[in-house]
C-alpha positions in Angstrom: -14.2 -3.1 -12.8 -10.6 -2.3 -14.0 -8.4 -5.3 -15.1 -5.4 -3.8 -13.3 -7.1 -4.0 -9.9 -9.2 -6.4 -7.8 -10.9 -5.5 -4.6 -10.4 -8.5 -2.3 -11.9 -7.0 0.9 -14.3 -4.2 1.4 -15.5 -2.9 4.8 -19.1 -3.8 5.6 -19.8 -0.4 7.1 -19.9 2.7 5.0 -18.0 4.4 7.8 -15.0 2.1 7.3 -13.2 0.1 10.0 -11.5 2.0 12.8 -8.1 1.1 14.3 -9.6 -0.4 17.5 -11.3 -3.1 15.3 -8.2 -4.1 13.4 -6.1 -7.0 14.6 -2.9 -8.6 13.4 -1.8 -12.2 13.4 1.9 -12.7 12.8 3.5 -16.0 11.8 6.5 -17.3 9.8 4.0 -19.5 8.0 2.8 -16.3 6.3 6.3 -15.6 4.8 6.6 -16.3 1.0 7.3 -19.9 0.1 10.7 -20.7 -1.3 11.1 -22.0 -4.8 14.7 -23.3 -5.0 15.2 -23.1 -8.7 14.2 -19.4 -8.6 16.3 -18.4 -5.6 19.6 -18.8 -7.5 18.5 -16.0 -9.9 17.4 -13.5 -7.2 20.6 -11.4 -7.1 20.8 -11.3 -10.8 17.3 -9.9 -11.0 17.9 -7.5 -8.2 21.0 -6.1 -10.0 19.0 -5.7 -13.2 16.3 -3.7 -11.3 19.0 -1.5 -9.7 20.5 -0.8 -13.1 17.2 0.5 -14.3 16.6 2.5 -11.1 19.6 3.2 -8.9 17.3 4.9 -6.4 15.9 1.6 -5.2 16.9 0.4 -1.8 16.2 -2.6 0.3 14.3 -2.7 3.6 12.1 -5.1 5.6 8.3 -5.1 5.0 5.3 -6.9 6.3 4.1 -9.7 3.9 0.4 -9.8 3.3 -1.1 -13.3 3.5 -4.8 -12.6 4.0 -7.3 -10.4 5.7 -10.3 -12.1 7.5 -13.3 -10.9 9.3 -13.3 -11.6 13.0 -16.9 -11.8 14.2 -15.9 -12.6 17.8 -13.9 -9.4 18.0 -16.2 -7.4 15.8 -13.4 -6.4 13.3 -10.9 -7.9 10.9 -7.5 -9.5 11.2 -4.5 -9.0 8.9 -2.5 -12.2 8.6 1.1 -11.1 8.1 4.6 -12.5 7.6 7.9 -10.8 6.8 9.5 -9.9 3.5 11.6 -7.0 2.1 11.7 -4.7 -0.9 14.4 -6.8 -2.6 12.2 -9.8 -2.4 9.3 -7.7 -3.9 11.4 -6.7 -6.8 12.7 -10.2 -7.6 9.4 -12.0 -7.3 6.4 -9.7 -8.0 8.5 -7.9 -10.7 10.6 -10.9 -11.9 10.7 -11.5 -15.6 9.1 -14.8 -15.0 6.5 -13.5 -12.5 3.6 -15.1 -14.4 5.3 -18.4 -14.2 5.7 -18.0 -10.4 2.0 -17.3 -10.0 1.1 -20.4 -12.0 3.6 -22.5 -10.0 2.2 -21.1 -6.7 -1.3 -22.2 -7.7 0.0 -25.7 -8.8 2.4 -26.4 -6.0 0.8 -24.6 -3.0 -2.8 -24.0 -4.0 -2.2 -20.2 -3.8 -1.1 -18.1 -6.7 0.7 -15.7 -4.4 2.7 -18.4 -2.5 6.0 -17.5 -4.1 5.4 -13.8 -4.2 6.8 -11.2 -1.7 3.5 -9.3 -1.6 4.6 -6.5 0.8 1.6 -4.8 2.5 1.1 -1.3 1.2 -0.9 1.6 2.6 -2.7 4.3 0.7 -5.0 7.2 1.7 -8.1 8.9 0.3 -7.4 12.3 1.8 -10.3 14.8 1.8 -9.6 18.5 2.5 -11.8 20.7 4.6 -13.3 22.3 1.5 -14.1 19.0 -0.3 -11.1 18.1 -2.5 -9.2 14.8 -2.8 -5.4 14.8 -3.0 -3.5 13.1 -5.8 0.2 13.2 -6.6 2.0 12.4 -9.8 4.7 9.8 -9.2 8.3 10.9 -10.1 11.1 9.0 -11.8 12.7 8.1 -8.5 10.0 5.6 -7.5 10.2 1.9 -8.1 7.0 1.5 -10.2 4.1 3.4 -12.0 6.4 6.3 -12.9 4.5 9.4 -14.1 1.1 8.2 -13.1 -1.4 9.8 -10.7 -1.6 8.2 -7.3 -2.9 8.8 -3.8 -0.4 9.3 -0.9 1.0 6.0 0.3 3.8 3.6 1.1 4.5 0.8 3.5 4.4 0.1 7.2 7.9 -0.7 8.4 9.0 -3.5 10.7 12.0 -1.4 11.8 9.6 1.0 13.5 8.2 -1.8 15.7 10.2 -2.9 18.8 12.0 -6.1 17.8 12.0 -5.1 14.1 14.8 -4.2 11.8 15.4 -2.8 8.4 17.3 -6.0 7.7 15.0 -9.0 7.2 17.7 -11.4 8.5 18.1 -9.5 11.8 14.7 -10.2 13.3 12.3 -12.9 14.4 8.6 -12.5 13.8 7.8 -13.8 17.3 9.6 -10.8 18.7 7.1 -8.4 17.2 4.0 -7.3 19.2 0.9 -7.6 17.0 -0.7 -4.6 18.7 2.4 -2.5 17.9 2.2 -3.7 14.3 -1.4 -2.3 14.1 -0.1 1.0 15.5 2.6 1.0 12.8 0.2 0.3 10.0 -2.0 3.3 11.0 0.9 5.6 11.9 2.6 4.8 8.6 -0.5 5.8 6.7 -0.4 9.2 8.3 3.4 9.5 8.0 3.2 9.0 4.3 0.7 11.9 3.9 3.0 14.1 6.0 6.1 13.2 4.2 4.7 13.2 0.6 2.3 16.2 0.8 3.9 18.1 3.8 0.8 18.2 5.8 1.5 18.2 9.6 0.1 15.2 11.5 -2.1 17.4 13.7 -4.2 18.3 10.7 -5.1 14.7 9.8 -7.8 12.5 11.3 -7.2 9.0 12.4 -7.5 6.7 9.3 -10.3 4.2 8.9 -9.8 1.1 6.7 -11.9 1.0 3.6 -10.5 -2.3 2.2 -7.7 -4.1 0.4 -7.0 -4.1 -3.3 -4.6 -6.2 -5.4 -2.4 -4.6 -8.1 -2.2 -6.9 -11.1 0.5 -4.9 -12.8 2.8 -6.0 -10.0 1.6 -9.6 -9.8 -1.2 -9.2 -7.3 0.7 -6.9 -4.9 -1.7 -5.9 -2.0 -2.5 -2.4 -0.7 -4.7 -1.5 2.2 -6.7 1.7 1.6 -7.8 4.2 4.2 -10.0 7.3 4.5 -8.4 10.4 6.1 -9.8 13.8 6.7 -7.6 16.9 6.5 -8.8 20.0 8.4 -6.9 22.3 6.0 -8.4 23.9 2.8 -7.1 23.0 -0.6 -5.3 26.3 -1.0 -3.2 25.6 2.1 -2.5 22.0 1.0 -1.1 23.4 -2.2 1.1 25.9 -0.4 2.5 23.2 1.9 3.1 20.8 -1.0 5.1 23.5 -2.8 7.3 24.0 0.2 8.3 20.3 0.0 8.2 17.5 2.5 10.6 14.7 3.6 9.7 12.7 0.5 9.1 15.5 -2.0 11.3 13.8 -4.6 8.8 10.9 -4.9 6.3 13.1 -6.7 6.4 15.7 -9.4 3.0 17.3 -9.1 -0.2 17.7 -7.1 -3.8 17.5 -8.3 -6.9 18.3 -6.2 -10.1 16.8 -7.4 -13.5 17.8 -6.1 -15.3 15.2 -4.1 -18.3 15.7 -6.4 -16.2 14.3 -9.3 -14.9 11.2 -7.6 -17.9 9.0 -8.4 -17.4 9.6 -12.2 -13.5 9.4 -12.0 -13.3 5.8 -13.3 -14.9 7.0 -16.6 -12.8 10.2 -16.9 -9.7 10.7 -18.9 -7.7 10.9 -15.7 -8.4 7.2 -15.0 -6.0 6.1 -17.7 -3.2 8.1 -16.1 -3.7 6.6 -12.6 -1.7 3.8 -11.1 -3.5 0.7 -9.8 -3.2 1.5 -6.1 -4.8 4.8 -6.7 -7.6 3.2 -8.7 -8.2 0.7 -5.9 -8.5 3.4 -3.4 -11.1 5.3 -5.5 -13.1 2.1 -6.2 -13.2 1.3 -2.5 -14.4 4.9 -1.7 -17.1 4.8 -4.3 -18.4 1.4 -3.2 -18.5 2.6 0.5 -19.2 6.3 0.6 -20.8 7.2 -2.7 -23.9 8.5 -0.9 -22.2 10.5 1.8 
């Protein structure tokens, strides 16, 4: 196992978990806990982050608290609160992030209590001729610049009725849990469309493989999905070169044969991959190695 990543949930079925078996529980109790002595430094830290990367911008996100199996419903439940990208930058990426983790464990019994932990989504995208899609992260992104990654991003509360891009302009009780599930799965596909330029009609409905924690960003969670693309790799390359809505977030495309994925963790490419991409590959290998 790689020290940068921990798999905290893996689907029991090698087929993954379909959308209809995913549920969401929303509560303000799942928001990050407030540490008063740290709050007074948040704006200073945010400005420092902006000075290093002026392309950063704030927006509301769903805060991951936990994912639990739900035997009664035959699926799993995401337990989510609300956060935003600014909170992520000033907690998970704070200069004293390690101290915040220790205080979370000491004060609240949870290392992540004081962390923003926005829920990420990432996709293992398999082309019609058996290649997996990777992109190299550009200098405009907030983390893991220059590393290979899988297509991904965040589900957005603003896309759900009752949600907003501004964390202070919404109440979690106004959000419909079923609509949040829709947004999680739709955002997974939208990120592939926007980053790779593959039209949605060429992508299958995602299935959840599991959840991984990124330890380079203080345990930030990412849910990882398996998606089939009915286009061959040559056409994927052509579409990528044309550029999508988020073409500036990557600087290159790599297509790796599905036959080489089991051995990817021991290949030279592994050291050039960001943790979210590593988590996705580890989940695929643990579930679908024999497919």
